[in-house]
N, C-alpha and C positions, 0 to 999 in steps of 0.2 A: 503493499499500499504506499502511496506517495506521502511524503512528509507534510504536504500541504493540507492534508485531512488531519483533523483533531478529534479526539474522542469527546463526547459531550460530558459536562459537569455543570456545577450550578452556576458557573460564571457566565454560561451560555443560556440560562433557562429563558430568558427574554425572546429569545428567537424561536421558542415553541409556540408562539402566539401572534395574532395580527389584530387589526382593529375590529374584527369581527368578533373578538373576545373567546374565540375558539381556541382550545389549547390541544397541541399535538405532542408527539413523542419522537425521538431520533437517537441514533447511536452515534452518529459523527456530524462534523461541521466542518466548512471550509470556506476561507475568505480569498478568493483569487484577485489578482489586480491586472492580469492581462488575459487575451485571447488563449495564448499558449498554455497559461496555467489552467484555465478551464478545461482545455484538451487534455492536460495531463490527469487532472482529476476525473473527467469523465472516463478516460481509458482505463483508470484504476477501478472506479465503480463498475463499468461494463464488465471488466474481467472477473469481478466478484459477484455480479447479478445484483448490485446494491441499489435500492432505490434512491432517487435523487428528487428533492424538492427546491425550486429556485425561489430566491427571496430577493426584493429589493429594499423599499422603505417599510414594507409591512403596514401600509396604510390602507390597503383593501379590506372590504367588508363581506366578501363572499369566501374567505378562508382559503383561498388559493395557494397562499404562501405557507400555510399551517402544515407541517410534515406529518405523515404518517408511516413513520419508522426510516430507517436508512440514513442518508447524508443529507444535511442542509447546505445548500449551495448558495451563500449570501454574497450578493454582488455590491453592497454598499460601498466597498473600497475601490470599485472600479468607477471612479468619479472624475475622470479627466475630459476635457475637451480636446479632441486628437486634431483638430484641423479644419479648415474652411476653404470653400471654393465659391466661385461665382460663374454663372451663365447668363444668357439674355433674360431669363426670368426672375433672376434674384440672386440671393445669397443661401448657402448651406453650411450647416454645422456638423461635423462628425463628432459623436459623443460616445461614452461608454455608458452602459446602462444604469450604473449608480448615480449618474448626476441628478442632483435634486432639482425639481422643478422652480422652486423659488430662488434657489443660487444661480441656475441657468439664466432666470429673467434678470437678476443683478448684473451678470457678466454681460448679457447682450446690451442691457441699459447704458451700462457705464463703459463698454468696450474693454473691460478688464479681464482679458483671458490670460491663464498660464499657458504660454506657448513652448512648454517644455516638450522636446521631440517634434514640434511642428516643422515641416519642410519649408523651403524657401518661398514656394509657391503659395502655401498657406498665409506666410507671414505678409507677402505682397499683397493677397487678397484682403487680409484685415487691414492693411494701411488704407485701402480704397473704401472698406467698410467704415472707417473711422469718419470719412470726409462725405460719406454719401448718405446722410440723414438716418433718421431712426427707423429701426425695425424691430418686429417682435416675433415670439412664438405663440400661437393663438390658443391651443388647447389650455383650459382654466379648470381642472377640478377643484372642487371645494378645498380639498386637502393639498396645499401647495408644498408640503413635504413630501409628496409622491415622487418617485424616481420616475426618469424617462423609460428605462426599461420596463417597470411595471405599468406605466401607461400604454406602452406598446403592446404588451402582453394581454391586457384587457379592452384595448382599443377605447382608452378613457376619452372623456370629452369635456362636459361641463357647460357652464351657461352660455358661453360664446359660440357653442356649436350650432346655435341656430343660424348664424351667419356664415361661419368659417368651415362647420363640419368637425368630425371627430378626429383624433390623433392620426388615423390612418390617411387622412387627406394630407397630412404635413410630414410623411415619411417616404423618403425617396431610396432609401437603401438599408437593408438589414443584412447583418453577418450572423450566423447561428451555427452554434457547436451542438453537433448530433450526439446521440447517446453513445455511440462507439468512438467519438472523439474526432471524426471527420468534421470538415467545416463547408458550409454552403453560404453563399452570398447572392441575394436577390436584389435587383435594381429596377426602379420604376422608369418606364419609357424606354426600356432597352431590348425590347422584343423578347424578353423572358416570359413566355406566355404557354399556358398550358394549350395542349392539343384536344380540343373536346373537353372531355372530363379526366384526362390524364396529365399529371405534373411529372416532368423530368428536370431533375437540378443535377448540376455538374459538380462534383466535391472537390475539394482543394488537392485530392491525390489522383485526380483524374477519372474516378469512378462515378457512375451514374446512380442517382436515387429515383426510382420511379414510384409514384403514389397515385392512387386513383381519388378523384376529387368527387364528394357527395352530390347527389343529383337533386336534393331539395332546393325549393326555390326560396331565396331570402326574403323576408318581409319587406314591404315598401314603407318603412319607418326607421327611426334611429335605432341601432341594433348592435349590441355586443354579446350576442348569444351563439356560442359554437363557431366552427370554423367557417370563415368566408367561403363560400362555394358558388361558382359560376362557369358556364362553358367559356372557353377559351380566355380565361381570367389571367391577370398578371400574377405570377408566382409570389411577388412579394406579399400579396394580400392574404395568401395563406398562412403565413408566419405571423402577421399581425393578429392579435386577438386570439391566439392559439392557448393561451391560459397556461404556459409553461409545461405543455403536454408534447410538444413535438421536438424540442431542442431548447439550448440556453443561448439567449440573445445577448451577444457579445459586443456588437458596435452597431450604431445607429446613425443615418445621416438624416438631418432634419431640415425642412425648407422652410425660412423665415419669410414674413410678410412685411411690407411697408407700414409703419406705425400711422394710424388714422391721425390727419391733421387736428380734429376736433372730436373729442369724446364728451357727450353730454347724458345725464341719465335723470329719470323721473320716477318716482315711486306714486302711484295712483291709489288712493284710498277708497274702497268700494264698501257700501252699506250691505250688499248681499252678494252671494257667490255668483249666481246665475249671470248678474250683469257683468262680472268680471270675466267670466267665459265668453259671453258675447264680444265683449271689447277684444278679446284675444282672438277670436274667430275673424273678426273684421279687420283689425290692424295688420295682422300679419300679411295680409293680401293687398293692403291699399297704402302702406308707408314703406318706403325703401330705407336701407341702411340700418335696420334694426339688427344689433348684433346679439342681443340676448333678451328674453322675456321670462322673468322669474316670478313664482307664485307663492303666496305665505297665506294658509287658511286660518279660520278663526281659531282652530286647536292651537296651532303653532303661535298666533298671537298671545293667546291667553297665558301659554307657557312663558313666553318672553315678558309679558307683563308681570307676573308673578317673581320671575327671577330679577327683573329690573329693580322691582322694590326691594328685593333682598340683598342684592349684590352690587357693589361699588364698581364693578367690572363693566356693568351696563349703563352706568349714569350718563355716559355721553350720548345715548340714544335719543332720539325725538320722543316726545310722549305719544302714545298710541290712544287716541280717545276711545272710549266704549263703544261707540257706534260702529267703529271700523270693524268690519267683518272679514274682508280679505284685502292684500296688498299685492299689486302688480308692478314689478319694477321693469322698465323699458331702459335699455341702453343703446344709444346712437352713435353710430361711427361715420363721420362725415368729413368732406374735403375742405370746408371753410365754415365760417360762422353763419353765413347767409344760408347755405344749405341745411345747416343744423337748425336754424329758426325755422325753416320753411317744414322740415320734417317734424319737428317739435309741434308745430301748429297742427299738422296732420294727425300726430298722437291725440293732441287736446280735442280736435274735432270729433274723433271717434269717441273719446271718453266721454264727451258731453252728450253725443247721439245715443249711448246707451243708459244716460241718465246720470252720469257722473257730475260732480261740482268741482271746477277747477281750484276753488279755494281748498279742496281736500286733495292736495297734491304737494309733492316735495320735488323741487327741480334742482339739480346740480350741475353747474356751468364750469366749475373748476376742479382741478385735480383733487383739492382738499375736500370738496363738497361731495365728489365721487367716491372718495375714501370713507366718508361718513355713510353713505348709503350702502358701500360694500360691507362696512362693519354691521350694519343692521342684517345683511344677508348672512353673514357668517355667524352672527349673534344668535339666530334662530336655532340651528342645530346644536350650538354649544350650550344654549339654555336647556335645551330637551336633554342633552348628555348630563347635564348638572343635575336634572330631575331623577334620571335613571340612576346616577350614583347615589343619591339619597335613598331611593328604594332598594338598592343592592345592599344597604347595611341591614336591612331586614332579612333579605336572602340574596346571596352572592351570586345566585344562579341567573337572577332576572337580568334582562337585558331588552332594549328596544327591538323591535322586528319591523325592518323597513322593506319597502318594495321598490321594485327599479324598472318598471314595465313601461312599454309605450305603445301607442296606436297611431295609425294614420289620421291626417287632419279631420276627415269626416267623422271619425268617432269619438271625438272630444267630449262631447256631451253625454254619450252614451258610456263611456268609461267612468266617467266622474259619477254619474247615476248608479253605476255598478258599485263603486266604493261606497258611497253614501248609503245605499239601500242596505248593503249586507252589514257594514258597521253599525248602523242604527240597529239592526236585529240583534248583534253580538253585544251591544252596549259596551264597547270598549273605548278608552281614551285614547285619541289620535293627535298627531300634528303632521299636517302635511305641507311640504314644499317642493319646489323643483322647476324644471325647464318646462314650463307650460306652453312655450312657443312650439316644442316639438311634441306636444301632448305627452310629456315625460314627467309625471309627478311621482316623488317619493312619499309614500303613505307610511307613517310611522306609528305603528301601535305601540303604547307605553304601558306594559302590563303592571298590574299590582301585584302579581303573585304568578306562579308557575302554570296554574291552570288557565289564566287569561294568555300567558305566553304560548301555550300548547294551542288554544282556539285560534289565535293569531296566526300561526303556521298553516293550520288547516284552511284557514280563510284565504291566505294568500295562494294556495294550491287551487283553491276555486276560482280565484282571480285569474290565474294562469290559464285554466281551461275557458274562462269567459273572454279573454283578450285574443287568445289564438284565432277563433273565428273572425275576429275583426281585422286580421292581418297585422297583429300587434307581435311584439317581441318580450320574452320573459325578462331580458335583461338588456337596457338600453345603453349603459355605459360602466357599470361596475364589473362586468365579466360574470362568468357562471360559477368558477371556482367549485368547490365541494358543497356549499349550502344550497345552490340552485339547481344542482344537478337533476333533481326529480322534475323540476319545471322543465328542462330542456326535452325530456322524453315527452312530455305533455305537448310541447310546441312542434316536434318534427316527427314524432311517432318511432316505435321501437326499430322499424326498417332502417330508416336514416340513421338512427343512433348507431346501429351496427355498420352503416357506411363509414360514419365517423371512426368506429373503432379499427376498421380496415385501414383507413388512411394512417392513423396512429401507429398501427402495427409496421407499417412499411418505414416510417421514421424510427420507431422505438421498438424493435422485435421482443426485446426482453421485458417490455412493458415497465420501464423504471422511472419515467419522468411524470412529475406532477400526479402521483397516484390519488385517485379520488375526484380528480378535477374533471368537469364536464360529465363523466360517466364511469361506470365501474367496468373493470375487465370482466369478460364472460367467455 
């Protein structure tokens, strides 16, 4: 066994869990810093037939990073930016998977990269980048301590995916180490495509990896549920969103976008939920430049009000009057202030048309004011976590149970009615927020005991059965991991799950990687 692999002991216990609060077990752990070290570790594990669970920042809530035995491969020390290039479309950064999103944003904004081992071409491009104006990486999951590798593995997105799409849209190259230590690299726009439903990758040793692509049809909505599959698809898309089951992502190239010249935001306060949904349904088809539309329901606002009254941490939040039932946050990305004003008027017109009062709105036109509204967005889930922590004191097994489902635009009202009707029947406390522009709401059940916790899980299973006939996805941005694996079978059916297993066996014949993620071995 390689010396890069260490035996588990109490010093490494934190790596047995992630933000899902699920706790696993493992015999060994490794912290590689290069692709070559990953290769060495994988070859050793392959020879022994040892299971491998890949980890990044462990911020996921689907338990994909929780080990079920074997070796933990933690990539947090692979946190370097490796280089930069430019073409006619813009700038691209090559990063290791352990780079943290918040740190990457700081580096891009300040042009402060550690250029250790950068080649001269990358350094020349960086010099141009410094002079060429502001750029950014658009995916923005709520947890900014997520690593880029984790975001790639679950095709993460966040609020601004309404305009810019998920992580997949901004990844132009992926290097992956396979279970047996071979390496493949897939590049976007390079004619690396499947032939029909057959993918063929050329490995670093010249050998070929042939794999059958599943034949199911992807849902026409925001989706991070299982393997990307389409006829004649680009091969890179098979690797993105694979939940750590096909290989170990060791290098990623990211496409940057020009920073919008003007970013304005507005929070609109509604007296009832139906009016807020009518607003969303109208405004997303009538106003251009909307980067995000975020939703906060009465349950979420009630929890926030209570925590604001108790905690100084939320003292800077604006007061939320009792009449406010729902808040919709709209963010506009524009070329100049005139365009921003025109689009803001368009948002206001729709707000008034559905019965809104412009006096019941907060508008942010400066970065400081935007940060204040962003603080509101992040304070909602934080306040819910504080509530759950209080309940854990009575029973440490208690945790919130959150959904991550999406549907096509035409089913927004129907899916919200499904949630509200069934929740009323179950009499469970909830707090709902999320990316309503994509019809993607995180409904969070806040159980008081384990009986309510169990009922919530059964309820979510019934929701999966309800949204799939709508053309929905059981996971829109968090991935499937271990916790939502039963939902994936509901979504695609057992025959297509078996197609996924066949694909995985082509990449991982000993069934070593990400055991329990997506589906079980059969």
